[in-house]
C-alpha positions in Angstrom: -19.8 -3.6 -17.3 -17.1 -3.2 -20.3 -13.5 -3.5 -19.7 -12.8 0.3 -19.7 -15.7 1.2 -17.3 -14.2 -1.6 -14.9 -10.8 -0.2 -15.1 -12.1 3.4 -14.5 -14.0 2.2 -11.5 -11.0 0.9 -9.8 -8.5 3.5 -10.9 -11.1 6.1 -9.4 -11.1 4.4 -6.1 -7.4 4.1 -5.9 -6.8 7.6 -6.8 -9.4 8.8 -4.2 -7.7 6.6 -1.3 -4.1 7.9 -2.2 -5.4 11.5 -2.5 -7.1 11.3 0.9 -4.1 9.9 2.6 -1.7 12.5 1.2 -4.4 15.5 1.9 -4.7 14.1 5.7 -0.8 13.7 5.9 -1.0 9.7 6.3 0.9 9.0 3.2 4.6 8.0 3.4 5.7 11.5 2.3 4.6 14.9 3.7 1.6 16.4 2.0 3.4 19.7 1.1 6.0 17.4 -0.6 3.4 15.5 -2.7 1.4 16.0 -6.0 -1.0 13.4 -7.1 -2.5 13.2 -10.5 -5.1 11.0 -12.6 -4.5 10.5 -16.3 -1.3 12.8 -16.4 1.0 12.4 -19.4 4.7 12.2 -19.1 6.9 12.6 -22.4 8.5 9.7 -24.0 11.5 10.4 -26.3 10.8 7.1 -28.0 7.3 7.8 -28.8 7.9 11.5 -29.3 4.8 12.1 -27.2 3.4 11.9 -23.7 2.4 8.6 -22.3 -0.8 8.7 -20.0 -0.6 6.8 -16.7 -3.7 6.0 -14.6 -2.2 7.7 -11.5 1.0 9.4 -10.6 2.4 10.9 -7.4 5.2 13.3 -7.7 7.3 13.7 -4.7 9.4 16.8 -4.3 12.6 17.6 -2.0 11.9 20.9 0.1 12.4 23.9 -2.1 12.8 22.0 -5.2 10.7 22.8 -8.4 10.9 19.3 -10.0 10.1 16.2 -8.4 12.9 14.0 -7.2 10.7 10.8 -7.1 7.9 10.0 -9.4 5.5 6.9 -8.6 3.4 5.6 -11.5 0.6 3.4 -10.7 -1.4 1.1 -13.3 -4.8 -0.3 -12.2 -6.0 -3.8 -13.1 -9.6 -4.7 -12.4 -9.6 -8.4 -13.4 -11.6 -11.5 -12.8 -8.5 -13.5 -12.9 -4.7 -13.1 -11.8 -2.8 -10.5 -13.2 -0.4 -12.2 -15.7 3.5 -11.3 -15.8 2.9 -9.9 -19.2 0.7 -6.9 -17.9 3.5 -5.9 -15.4 6.3 -6.4 -18.1 4.0 -4.1 -20.4 3.6 -1.4 -17.8 7.4 -1.4 -16.8 8.3 -0.5 -20.5 5.9 2.4 -20.5 7.4 3.6 -17.1 11.0 3.3 -18.4 10.2 5.7 -21.3 9.7 8.4 -18.7 12.8 10.5 -18.2 13.6 12.5 -15.0 13.8 11.9 -11.2 13.7 8.5 -9.4 10.8 6.4 -11.0 8.9 3.7 -9.2 6.2 1.4 -10.7 3.2 0.1 -8.9 0.6 -2.3 -10.2 -2.6 -2.4 -8.2 -5.1 -5.0 -8.7 -8.4 -6.2 -7.3 -7.3 -9.7 -7.8 -4.2 -11.8 -7.2 -0.8 -12.1 -9.2 0.7 -15.0 -11.2 3.8 -16.3 -9.8 5.8 -15.0 -12.6 4.5 -11.6 -11.8 6.4 -11.7 -8.5 9.7 -12.7 -9.9 9.5 -10.1 -12.5 8.7 -7.4 -10.1 11.5 -8.3 -7.8 14.1 -8.1 -10.6 12.8 -4.8 -11.8 11.9 -2.8 -8.4 8.1 -2.9 -9.0 5.7 -2.9 -6.2 2.5 -5.1 -6.4 -0.6 -4.1 -4.4 -3.9 -5.8 -4.2 -6.8 -3.7 -3.3 -9.9 -4.9 -1.5 -13.0 -2.6 -1.2 -13.3 -1.3 2.2 -17.0 -1.2 2.3 -16.7 -5.2 2.5 -14.3 -5.1 5.4 -15.3 -6.2 9.0 -13.0 -3.3 10.2 -14.9 -0.3 9.4 -13.1 3.1 9.6 -13.4 6.4 7.9 -9.9 6.0 6.7 -7.9 3.1 5.2 -7.1 0.4 7.8 -4.0 -0.2 6.0 -2.8 3.3 6.5 -3.0 2.8 10.3 -0.3 0.0 10.8 2.9 1.1 12.7 6.4 0.3 11.8 6.3 -2.6 14.3 4.3 -4.5 11.9 7.2 -5.1 9.9 7.8 -6.5 6.3 8.7 -10.2 5.5 6.4 -11.4 8.2 2.9 -10.9 6.9 1.5 -14.2 6.0 -1.9 -12.8 5.4 -0.6 -10.5 2.8 1.3 -13.2 1.2 -2.1 -15.1 0.8 -3.9 -12.0 -0.2 -1.5 -11.4 -3.2 -1.3 -14.9 -4.3 -4.6 -16.6 -3.7 -7.7 -15.6 -5.9 -10.1 -16.9 -3.4 -8.5 -15.0 -0.3 -11.1 -13.0 1.5 -9.8 -10.0 3.3 -11.6 -9.0 6.6 -9.7 -6.3 8.0 -7.3 -4.6 5.5 -7.8 -2.9 2.2 -4.4 -3.3 0.7 -1.8 -6.0 0.6 1.6 -5.3 -0.8 4.8 -6.9 -1.9 8.3 -5.2 -2.6 10.9 -7.6 -3.8 9.3 -10.6 -2.1 8.7 -8.6 1.1 5.0 -8.7 2.2 3.1 -6.1 4.3 -0.5 -4.8 4.8 0.9 -1.3 5.6 0.8 1.1 2.8 3.4 3.3 4.6 5.8 0.4 4.8 5.3 -0.6 1.2 5.9 2.9 -0.1 8.8 3.4 2.3 10.5 0.2 0.8 9.6 0.8 -2.6 10.9 4.6 -2.8 14.1 3.7 -0.8 14.9 0.5 -2.8 18.2 0.7 -4.5 19.1 4.3 -3.5 22.6 5.4 -2.4 23.1 6.8 1.2 23.0 10.5 0.0 19.7 10.3 -1.6 18.3 8.4 1.3 19.3 11.2 3.5 17.4 13.6 1.1 14.3 11.4 1.5 14.4 11.6 5.1 13.4 15.3 4.8 10.2 14.5 3.3 9.2 11.5 5.0 6.1 11.7 7.2 6.7 10.4 10.7 3.6 10.0 12.9 4.3 8.6 16.5 1.5 10.4 18.4 -1.7 8.2 17.0 -3.2 6.3 19.6 -4.8 4.3 17.1 -1.5 2.9 15.7 -1.8 -0.7 16.9 -0.4 -4.1 16.0 -2.9 -6.3 14.1 -3.5 -9.7 15.9 -5.4 -12.5 14.5 -8.7 -13.8 16.1 -7.0 -16.9 17.8 -4.4 -14.7 19.4 -7.0 -12.3 20.7 -9.0 -15.3 22.2 -6.0 -16.4 23.9 -5.2 -13.1 25.4 -8.8 -12.8 26.7 -8.6 -16.3 28.2 -5.4 -15.5 29.9 -6.8 -12.3 31.6 -9.9 -14.2 32.6 -7.8 -16.8 34.3 -5.7 -13.9 36.0 -8.8 -12.6 37.7 -10.2 -15.8 38.7 -13.2 -15.4 36.5 -15.9 -18.2 36.8 -19.1 -16.9 35.2 -21.4 -14.1 34.4 -20.5 -10.6 33.3 -17.1 -9.2 34.1 -17.3 -6.2 36.2 -15.1 -3.2 34.6 -15.3 -1.1 37.6 -13.8 -4.2 39.8 -10.9 -4.9 37.2 -8.7 -2.3 35.6 -6.0 -3.2 33.2 -3.0 -1.2 32.2 
């Protein structure tokens, strides 16, 4: 597959996933406050013409006709780590677009070089690594990474750290791993919240609160636990009920 075709393939998948989350109100901002585009151009005064971006998400405050935040996304479908030069080049293009609060994201199917992390942290760029959901053990009709609650906080996600930094890291459960300013997460909502709010004053943060999508009802919002932790919990429960052998009677034992 040629380079252009590879890039388009990844771009189409990322666009579809973000669009799906927005339409189903699983994105960070409410769906009525968002518009998503693929291959849209934004005017550059330096070039005197539009710069075309892979994916753009415009976020509007209520009753406003122009966007207050613009998220620009560049997709990299590589068989090697993404070099810092690619991140720098993308930021140069993003900085030429005027108007609104502009945030840049580089999405890759591979890990990132060390320099990319340092540069992105210094320039408020988000880094995302994508894994095709068809290869995950946790098979859902929606993105597993869109289901993680705020209890699965930034700065404590070691698997996201490995996913973004190690080329041979094999994700079993999550389709996205993100990094914003050296903070790691496997939750797209936490990633977007950290990125959009980063560096903003209190007045603007109050305005953003009006568009933020808050979902506290979902029974599917659960904390991710690694296999050894699940095994330990099961062993503890079996010991509690005095289990010795055979099948466990679900009618006899009920757990809250």
